[in-house]
VMD Tcl script that draws the C-alpha trace (Angstrom):
set ca {
  {-87.13 106.86 384.02}
  {-84.31 109.48 384.38}
  {-82.63 109.32 387.39}
  {-80.97 112.21 389.18}
  {-77.05 112.41 389.92}
  {-76.48 112.36 393.55}
  {-72.69 113.96 393.28}
  {-71.34 117.03 394.62}
  {-70.64 119.53 391.95}
  {-67.11 121.05 392.24}
  {-67.85 123.55 389.51}
  {-71.13 125.67 389.11}
  {-69.31 127.81 386.58}
  {-72.25 126.15 383.92}
  {-75.52 125.54 385.33}
  {-76.88 124.02 382.39}
  {-74.67 121.68 381.75}
  {-74.48 120.45 385.52}
  {-78.62 120.39 385.03}
  {-77.89 118.30 381.75}
  {-75.72 116.18 383.49}
  {-77.61 115.89 387.04}
  {-80.95 114.77 384.38}
  {-78.40 111.93 382.63}
  {-76.53 109.81 384.73}
  {-77.11 107.24 387.44}
  {-74.28 105.65 388.97}
  {-73.82 103.92 392.23}
  {-72.45 105.71 395.37}
  {-69.00 103.63 395.14}
  {-68.61 104.61 391.37}
  {-69.07 108.58 392.77}
  {-65.41 110.03 392.13}
  {-64.74 108.29 388.82}
  {-67.50 109.99 387.07}
  {-66.59 112.89 388.96}
  {-63.09 112.42 387.36}
  {-65.05 111.71 383.71}
  {-67.43 114.73 383.63}
  {-64.73 116.84 384.57}
  {-62.68 115.26 381.17}
  {-62.21 118.67 378.91}
  {-62.82 116.13 375.85}
  {-66.33 115.44 377.71}
  {-66.99 118.62 379.03}
  {-66.98 119.74 375.18}
  {-68.95 117.44 373.72}
  {-71.57 118.02 376.28}
  {-71.37 121.66 375.41}
  {-72.29 120.74 371.52}
  {-74.66 118.49 372.43}
  {-76.45 121.14 374.54}
  {-75.32 123.90 371.23}
  {-77.26 121.72 368.29}
  {-80.56 120.16 367.46}
  {-80.02 116.15 368.10}
  {-83.04 116.49 365.25}
  {-79.75 116.82 362.87}
  {-78.35 113.86 362.80}
  {-75.19 114.95 363.93}
  {-74.76 112.12 366.60}
  {-70.97 111.39 364.71}
  {-70.43 115.15 364.96}
  {-71.01 115.14 368.79}
  {-69.70 112.11 370.07}
  {-66.42 109.83 368.79}
  {-66.48 106.99 370.94}
  {-65.83 103.54 369.44}
  {-69.66 101.38 368.82}
  {-70.83 104.35 368.30}
  {-73.08 102.55 365.63}
  {-74.84 100.26 368.20}
  {-77.22 103.75 369.27}
  {-77.14 105.17 365.94}
  {-79.29 102.29 364.93}
  {-81.70 102.67 367.22}
  {-84.79 103.91 365.88}
  {-85.78 107.10 368.34}
  {-89.64 108.51 367.32}
  {-89.60 112.09 366.35}
  {-92.33 112.15 369.05}
  {-89.64 112.48 371.47}
  {-88.39 115.20 373.15}
  {-85.12 117.01 372.19}
  {-84.18 117.10 375.83}
  {-85.01 113.43 375.97}
  {-82.72 112.18 373.26}
  {-79.80 113.84 374.07}
  {-80.42 112.47 377.84}
  {-80.77 109.23 375.90}
  {-77.54 109.88 373.69}
  {-75.53 110.84 376.93}
  {-76.28 108.14 378.45}
  {-75.55 105.57 376.27}
  {-71.92 107.26 375.83}
  {-71.21 107.38 379.92}
  {-72.27 104.22 379.93}
  {-70.01 102.93 377.17}
  {-67.17 104.55 379.46}
  {-67.69 103.13 382.49}
  {-67.96 99.81 380.80}
  {-64.44 99.96 378.96}
  {-62.31 102.69 380.45}
  {-63.15 102.67 384.05}
  {-60.37 100.75 384.97}
  {-57.92 102.13 383.22}
  {-58.78 105.39 384.88}
  {-57.49 103.47 388.18}
  {-54.95 101.75 387.14}
  {-53.79 104.91 384.93}
  {-52.89 107.42 388.02}
  {-49.89 106.91 387.85}
  {-47.23 107.74 384.83}
  {-45.33 104.90 386.26}
  {-48.06 102.76 385.52}
  {-48.97 103.54 381.99}
  {-45.01 103.80 381.29}
  {-44.93 100.13 382.47}
  {-47.44 99.19 379.48}
  {-45.61 101.39 377.24}
  {-42.35 99.15 378.17}
  {-44.59 96.04 378.01}
  {-45.57 96.71 374.00}
  {-44.66 94.38 371.42}
  {-44.41 96.00 368.49}
  {-42.41 95.83 365.21}
  {-42.57 99.67 365.16}
  {-41.88 100.45 368.99}
  {-38.38 101.99 370.08}
  {-36.85 99.58 373.03}
  {-38.18 101.58 375.71}
  {-35.58 101.89 379.43}
  {-36.21 103.00 382.51}
  {-34.38 106.04 381.67}
  {-36.77 106.55 378.28}
  {-39.23 107.41 381.29}
  {-37.61 110.60 381.55}
  {-38.49 111.66 377.93}
  {-41.80 110.03 378.30}
  {-43.03 112.22 380.55}
  {-41.99 115.35 379.16}
  {-43.19 114.18 375.68}
  {-46.47 113.49 377.18}
  {-46.74 117.21 379.64}
  {-45.92 118.88 376.35}
  {-48.25 117.49 374.41}
  {-50.54 117.62 376.87}
  {-50.40 121.35 377.21}
  {-50.55 121.45 373.46}
  {-53.98 119.93 373.92}
  {-55.02 122.28 377.23}
  {-55.29 118.78 379.09}
  {-53.50 117.98 382.48}
  {-50.58 115.09 381.87}
  {-53.04 113.24 384.56}
  {-56.18 113.32 381.16}
  {-53.85 112.97 378.38}
  {-52.72 109.72 379.62}
  {-55.87 108.33 380.24}
  {-56.74 109.56 377.10}
  {-53.65 107.81 375.41}
  {-54.35 104.56 377.52}
  {-57.46 104.42 376.00}
  {-56.54 105.00 373.10}
  {-53.57 102.49 372.24}
  {-55.21 99.64 373.95}
  {-58.99 100.17 372.02}
  {-59.08 99.00 368.42}
  {-56.39 97.97 365.89}
  {-52.47 98.79 367.80}
  {-51.69 100.38 363.96}
  {-48.68 102.96 364.59}
  {-48.44 102.71 368.64}
  {-44.58 102.19 367.42}
  {-44.79 105.73 365.86}
  {-46.79 107.38 368.23}
  {-44.38 106.74 371.32}
  {-41.23 107.49 368.64}
  {-43.45 111.18 368.25}
  {-43.57 111.13 371.75}
  {-40.39 110.67 372.99}
  {-38.84 113.16 370.14}
  {-41.25 115.35 371.92}
  {-39.56 114.93 374.52}
  {-36.06 115.63 373.19}
  {-34.66 111.91 373.56}
  {-31.24 111.65 372.12}
  {-30.38 110.25 368.69}
  {-34.44 109.83 368.62}
  {-35.77 111.22 365.09}
  {-38.22 110.08 362.20}
  {-37.20 108.67 359.15}
  {-36.57 110.33 356.28}
  {-40.10 108.32 354.87}
  {-41.85 109.38 357.72}
  {-40.83 113.06 357.45}
  {-41.97 112.80 353.83}
  {-45.38 111.42 354.86}
  {-45.95 113.75 358.22}
  {-44.94 116.89 356.32}
  {-47.36 115.36 353.57}
  {-49.57 115.37 356.37}
  {-49.01 118.61 357.45}
  {-49.43 120.24 354.38}
  {-52.68 118.44 352.75}
  {-54.57 117.58 355.44}
  {-55.88 114.56 355.93}
  {-58.37 114.30 352.83}
  {-55.45 115.70 350.94}
  {-53.15 112.79 351.69}
  {-55.70 110.38 351.77}
  {-55.94 111.08 347.83}
  {-52.00 111.69 347.15}
  {-51.60 107.90 347.09}
  {-53.65 105.91 344.38}
  {-53.39 102.60 344.92}
  {-55.71 100.83 348.22}
  {-52.68 99.36 348.95}
  {-50.70 102.08 349.46}
  {-53.26 104.34 351.60}
  {-53.65 101.78 353.70}
  {-50.01 101.78 354.37}
  {-49.46 105.34 354.81}
  {-52.56 105.71 356.86}
  {-52.22 103.33 358.96}
  {-47.71 104.89 359.75}
  {-48.93 108.69 359.32}
  {-52.84 108.89 360.26}
  {-53.28 106.61 362.86}
  {-50.05 107.24 364.79}
  {-52.00 111.43 365.10}
  {-55.13 109.68 365.87}
  {-53.63 107.37 368.66}
  {-51.87 110.62 370.47}
  {-55.43 112.91 369.70}
  {-53.41 114.25 367.21}
  {-54.61 116.85 364.65}
  {-53.19 118.57 361.27}
  {-52.71 122.28 363.24}
  {-50.87 120.14 366.23}
  {-48.73 118.88 363.46}
  {-47.81 122.26 362.11}
  {-47.11 123.94 366.07}
  {-45.09 120.69 366.23}
  {-43.06 120.39 362.97}
  {-39.86 122.00 363.77}
  {-39.62 119.59 367.00}
  {-40.27 116.81 365.05}
  {-38.19 117.88 361.92}
  {-35.26 119.55 363.36}
  {-35.51 122.38 360.47}
}
mol new
graphics top color blue
foreach p $ca { graphics top sphere $p radius 0.5 }
foreach p [lrange $ca 0 end-1] q [lrange $ca 1 end] { graphics top cylinder $p $q radius 0.2 }
display resetview
């Protein structure tokens, strides 16, 4: 049975989307403010738009939603007799359930920049820059600039970063933080010559070409961990890298 969502709609601009959300989400009354914040996140909003625009029968689930453990849903056999609308509801409900289970505490605990930055200072990683309280200035500035590039608020972007940094493999975190500091114009903080070479290659040829550039599996794994992984942690792509290249390279 499809449950209704009893929350106040603050943005009635897209009636189709909100009607869709009403038919999907079900939360306890004390979770309503959290869910309002979740559905206001740009990334989830865009994914729902995409889901509404595509046919659920095309098996493009992984293109619509990119959260961890999505294969759990993909392994579920949904008969073709189930109406398209119900398939969309089931899949979106799965995604939101996952968000609430894994990200709720993160959203609550990272409302303020100081909490997120304290988390960064507590990371123990061989490539992680040693962060001081003064570095908060550069981290905040870098986060703000990257968030603006992604058309997100600093708070929204920090929530994404916290989730990415605390879920799954932690390879690339140190380099990702260095990229934030460079964007924040921290003095004497720059990419090494090897890092610069790798990021330039990624900028020029993209992820597919980057992977093909390295012959051995060990080279591919190492360079993915040191270059592609930090980009994924920061939610950045080849286009973003090109736009921020002058800042990163100093060229």
